[in-house]
VMD Tcl script that builds the backbone (N, CA, C; Angstrom):
set m [mol new atoms 201]
animate dup $m
set s [atomselect $m all]
$s set {name element resname resid chain x y z} {
  {N N MET 1 A 68.741 69.898 -153.679}
  {CA C MET 1 A 67.927 70.739 -154.231}
  {C C MET 1 A 68.194 71.482 -155.748}
  {N N ILE 2 A 67.100 71.436 -156.506}
  {CA C ILE 2 A 67.270 71.491 -157.910}
  {C C ILE 2 A 67.439 73.339 -158.053}
  {N N SER 3 A 67.752 73.554 -158.505}
  {CA C SER 3 A 68.026 75.052 -158.962}
  {C C SER 3 A 67.084 75.366 -160.110}
  {N N PHE 4 A 66.875 76.564 -160.098}
  {CA C PHE 4 A 65.998 77.102 -161.302}
  {C C PHE 4 A 66.600 76.877 -162.408}
  {N N GLU 5 A 67.741 77.100 -162.471}
  {CA C GLU 5 A 68.362 77.074 -163.997}
  {C C GLU 5 A 68.427 75.665 -164.706}
  {N N VAL 6 A 68.372 74.544 -163.812}
  {CA C VAL 6 A 68.607 73.202 -164.041}
  {C C VAL 6 A 66.743 73.143 -164.387}
  {N N LEU 7 A 65.718 73.295 -163.976}
  {CA C LEU 7 A 64.656 73.322 -163.988}
  {C C LEU 7 A 64.264 73.699 -165.585}
  {N N VAL 8 A 64.648 74.965 -165.633}
  {CA C VAL 8 A 65.001 75.571 -166.878}
  {C C VAL 8 A 64.867 74.773 -168.146}
  {N N LEU 9 A 66.700 74.243 -167.999}
  {CA C LEU 9 A 66.740 73.594 -168.719}
  {C C LEU 9 A 66.355 72.449 -169.343}
  {N N CYS 10 A 65.985 72.108 -168.441}
  {CA C CYS 10 A 65.097 70.565 -168.176}
  {C C CYS 10 A 63.910 71.040 -169.433}
  {N N LEU 11 A 63.335 72.089 -168.792}
  {CA C LEU 11 A 61.548 72.102 -169.742}
  {C C LEU 11 A 62.560 72.431 -171.348}
  {N N LEU 12 A 63.529 73.421 -171.716}
  {CA C LEU 12 A 64.067 73.575 -172.928}
  {C C LEU 12 A 64.262 72.300 -173.525}
  {N N THR 13 A 64.748 71.735 -172.943}
  {CA C THR 13 A 65.251 70.073 -173.523}
  {C C THR 13 A 63.892 69.278 -173.974}
  {N N ALA 14 A 63.000 69.398 -173.277}
  {CA C ALA 14 A 61.907 68.669 -172.965}
  {C C ALA 14 A 60.809 69.007 -174.825}
  {N N PHE 15 A 60.941 70.278 -174.661}
  {CA C PHE 15 A 60.333 71.040 -175.370}
  {C C PHE 15 A 61.066 70.698 -176.839}
  {N N GLU 16 A 62.160 70.852 -176.747}
  {CA C GLU 16 A 62.870 70.333 -178.167}
  {C C GLU 16 A 62.695 69.061 -178.375}
  {N N VAL 17 A 62.740 68.307 -177.357}
  {CA C VAL 17 A 62.416 66.898 -177.754}
  {C C VAL 17 A 61.417 66.680 -178.407}
  {N N LEU 18 A 60.273 67.416 -177.936}
  {CA C LEU 18 A 58.951 67.364 -178.261}
  {C C LEU 18 A 58.859 67.680 -179.902}
  {N N LEU 19 A 59.607 68.874 -180.093}
  {CA C LEU 19 A 59.639 69.564 -181.685}
  {C C LEU 19 A 60.098 68.522 -182.241}
  {N N LYS 20 A 61.319 68.187 -182.251}
  {CA C LYS 20 A 62.135 67.060 -183.020}
  {C C LYS 20 A 61.137 65.957 -183.269}
  {N N ASN 21 A 60.421 65.571 -182.546}
  {CA C ASN 21 A 59.363 64.361 -182.621}
  {C C ASN 21 A 58.276 64.631 -183.112}
  {N N LEU 22 A 58.053 65.999 -184.023}
  {CA C LEU 22 A 56.677 66.141 -184.227}
  {C C LEU 22 A 56.084 65.594 -185.309}
  {N N PRO 23 A 57.142 65.003 -186.616}
  {CA C PRO 23 A 56.910 64.439 -187.562}
  {C C PRO 23 A 56.106 63.146 -187.503}
  {N N ASP 24 A 56.958 62.570 -186.392}
  {CA C ASP 24 A 56.172 61.420 -185.661}
  {C C ASP 24 A 54.854 61.430 -184.827}
  {N N LEU 25 A 54.771 62.711 -184.114}
  {CA C LEU 25 A 53.480 62.902 -183.383}
  {C C LEU 25 A 52.460 63.298 -184.395}
  {N N VAL 26 A 52.413 63.528 -185.743}
  {CA C VAL 26 A 51.549 64.267 -186.339}
  {C C VAL 26 A 50.859 63.043 -187.292}
  {N N LEU 27 A 51.629 61.972 -187.120}
  {CA C LEU 27 A 50.827 60.577 -187.972}
  {C C LEU 27 A 50.148 59.891 -187.302}
  {N N ASP 28 A 50.116 60.133 -185.728}
  {CA C ASP 28 A 49.124 59.506 -185.124}
  {C C ASP 28 A 48.002 60.429 -184.642}
  {N N THR 29 A 48.605 61.745 -184.437}
  {CA C THR 29 A 47.272 62.836 -184.107}
  {C C THR 29 A 47.918 64.026 -184.992}
  {N N PRO 30 A 46.893 64.175 -186.135}
  {CA C PRO 30 A 46.899 65.350 -187.173}
  {C C PRO 30 A 47.239 66.644 -186.314}
  {N N ASP 31 A 46.237 66.551 -185.396}
  {CA C ASP 31 A 46.374 68.230 -184.754}
  {C C ASP 31 A 47.511 68.450 -183.645}
  {N N ALA 32 A 48.846 67.717 -183.815}
  {CA C ALA 32 A 49.517 67.774 -182.854}
  {C C ALA 32 A 50.580 68.727 -182.930}
  {N N ALA 33 A 50.801 69.518 -184.300}
  {CA C ALA 33 A 51.311 70.673 -184.296}
  {C C ALA 33 A 50.628 71.910 -183.586}
  {N N THR 34 A 49.257 72.097 -183.815}
  {CA C THR 34 A 48.250 72.910 -183.042}
  {C C THR 34 A 48.672 72.985 -181.525}
  {N N VAL 35 A 48.494 71.684 -181.161}
  {CA C VAL 35 A 48.462 71.136 -179.801}
  {C C VAL 35 A 49.821 71.605 -179.354}
  {N N LEU 36 A 50.953 71.301 -179.517}
  {CA C LEU 36 A 52.010 72.088 -179.429}
  {C C LEU 36 A 52.549 73.051 -179.580}
  {N N GLY 37 A 52.147 73.754 -180.185}
  {CA C GLY 37 A 52.360 75.291 -180.510}
  {C C GLY 37 A 51.147 76.029 -179.464}
  {N N ASN 38 A 49.816 75.584 -179.068}
  {CA C ASN 38 A 49.474 76.099 -178.014}
  {C C ASN 38 A 50.021 75.916 -176.598}
  {N N PHE 39 A 50.704 74.610 -176.587}
  {CA C PHE 39 A 51.420 74.578 -174.952}
  {C C PHE 39 A 52.617 75.413 -174.849}
  {N N ILE 40 A 53.541 75.347 -175.906}
  {CA C ILE 40 A 54.482 76.219 -175.755}
  {C C ILE 40 A 53.949 77.551 -175.692}
  {N N ALA 41 A 53.098 78.147 -176.392}
  {CA C ALA 41 A 52.520 79.566 -176.195}
  {C C ALA 41 A 52.191 79.652 -174.522}
  {N N ARG 42 A 51.444 78.656 -174.193}
  {CA C ARG 42 A 50.906 78.516 -173.105}
  {C C ARG 42 A 52.317 78.851 -171.791}
  {N N ALA 43 A 53.036 78.136 -171.872}
  {CA C ALA 43 A 54.538 77.936 -171.410}
  {C C ALA 43 A 54.935 79.345 -171.186}
  {N N VAL 44 A 55.074 79.888 -172.489}
  {CA C VAL 44 A 55.722 81.315 -172.456}
  {C C VAL 44 A 54.626 82.290 -171.884}
  {N N ALA 45 A 53.464 81.951 -171.592}
  {CA C ALA 45 A 52.735 83.218 -171.380}
  {C C ALA 45 A 52.576 83.294 -169.818}
  {N N ASP 46 A 53.284 81.913 -169.395}
  {CA C ASP 46 A 53.295 81.510 -167.805}
  {C C ASP 46 A 54.317 81.645 -167.559}
  {N N ASP 47 A 55.414 82.226 -168.023}
  {CA C ASP 47 A 56.858 82.409 -167.833}
  {C C ASP 47 A 57.566 81.210 -167.485}
  {N N CYS 48 A 57.182 80.089 -167.847}
  {CA C CYS 48 A 57.939 78.614 -167.696}
  {C C CYS 48 A 59.059 78.972 -169.028}
  {N N LEU 49 A 58.664 79.534 -169.840}
  {CA C LEU 49 A 59.872 79.322 -171.133}
  {C C LEU 49 A 60.241 80.513 -171.188}
  {N N PRO 50 A 61.340 81.025 -171.676}
  {CA C PRO 50 A 61.469 82.823 -172.017}
  {C C PRO 50 A 60.583 82.669 -173.447}
  {N N PRO 51 A 60.534 83.850 -173.943}
  {CA C PRO 51 A 60.102 84.115 -175.330}
  {C C PRO 51 A 60.953 83.756 -176.419}
  {N N LYS 52 A 62.159 83.936 -175.913}
  {CA C LYS 52 A 63.374 83.844 -177.300}
  {C C LYS 52 A 63.303 81.997 -177.554}
  {N N PHE 53 A 62.789 81.678 -176.586}
  {CA C PHE 53 A 62.655 79.652 -176.776}
  {C C PHE 53 A 62.053 80.077 -178.568}
  {N N VAL 54 A 60.952 80.133 -178.439}
  {CA C VAL 54 A 60.381 80.357 -180.222}
  {C C VAL 54 A 61.128 80.693 -181.294}
  {N N GLN 55 A 61.935 81.974 -180.732}
  {CA C GLN 55 A 62.721 82.187 -181.891}
  {C C GLN 55 A 63.999 81.451 -182.277}
  {N N ILE 56 A 64.137 80.826 -181.417}
  {CA C ILE 56 A 65.351 79.621 -181.408}
  {C C ILE 56 A 65.304 78.620 -182.000}
  {N N CYS 57 A 63.740 78.262 -181.511}
  {CA C CYS 57 A 63.449 77.021 -181.916}
  {C C CYS 57 A 63.226 77.086 -183.360}
  {N N LYS 58 A 62.517 78.183 -183.802}
  {CA C LYS 58 A 62.026 78.526 -184.929}
  {C C LYS 58 A 63.281 78.733 -186.273}
  {N N ASP 59 A 64.239 78.887 -185.594}
  {CA C ASP 59 A 65.690 78.571 -186.731}
  {C C ASP 59 A 66.357 77.435 -186.659}
  {N N LYS 60 A 66.209 76.574 -185.721}
  {CA C LYS 60 A 66.208 75.124 -185.432}
  {C C LYS 60 A 65.721 74.366 -186.251}
  {N N VAL 61 A 64.541 74.086 -186.115}
  {CA C VAL 61 A 63.458 72.776 -186.582}
  {C C VAL 61 A 63.606 72.945 -187.896}
  {N N THR 62 A 63.622 71.504 -188.629}
  {CA C THR 62 A 63.501 71.429 -189.854}
  {C C THR 62 A 62.383 70.747 -190.517}
  {N N CYS 63 A 61.452 70.722 -189.455}
  {CA C CYS 63 A 59.904 69.772 -189.681}
  {C C CYS 63 A 59.216 71.120 -190.395}
  {N N ASP 64 A 58.385 70.987 -191.324}
  {CA C ASP 64 A 57.461 71.723 -191.761}
  {C C ASP 64 A 56.210 72.466 -190.867}
  {N N HIS 65 A 55.770 71.106 -190.341}
  {CA C HIS 65 A 54.760 71.030 -189.240}
  {C C HIS 65 A 55.316 72.233 -188.094}
  {N N ALA 66 A 56.077 72.113 -187.497}
  {CA C ALA 66 A 56.796 73.044 -186.690}
  {C C ALA 66 A 57.087 74.264 -187.133}
  {N N ARG 67 A 56.967 75.065 -188.090}
  {CA C ARG 67 A 57.044 76.426 -188.576}
  {C C ARG 67 A 55.900 77.031 -188.390}
}
mol reanalyze $m
mol bondsrecalc $m
mol representation Tube
mol addrep $m
């Protein structure tokens, strides 16, 4: 059985990959930044992601769309 910590780590990694690929996603879907932002906000609101994730990623991302 997979532990809760492993699941959270997988979710964090998946969201980081989406943020990393955001410049390419915006080329195909111009509102991808808004959609991803809403998705992350909902994941935080549903306690799937820790609120600190947003602050950590804000400092890490280099894409203007992700800020």
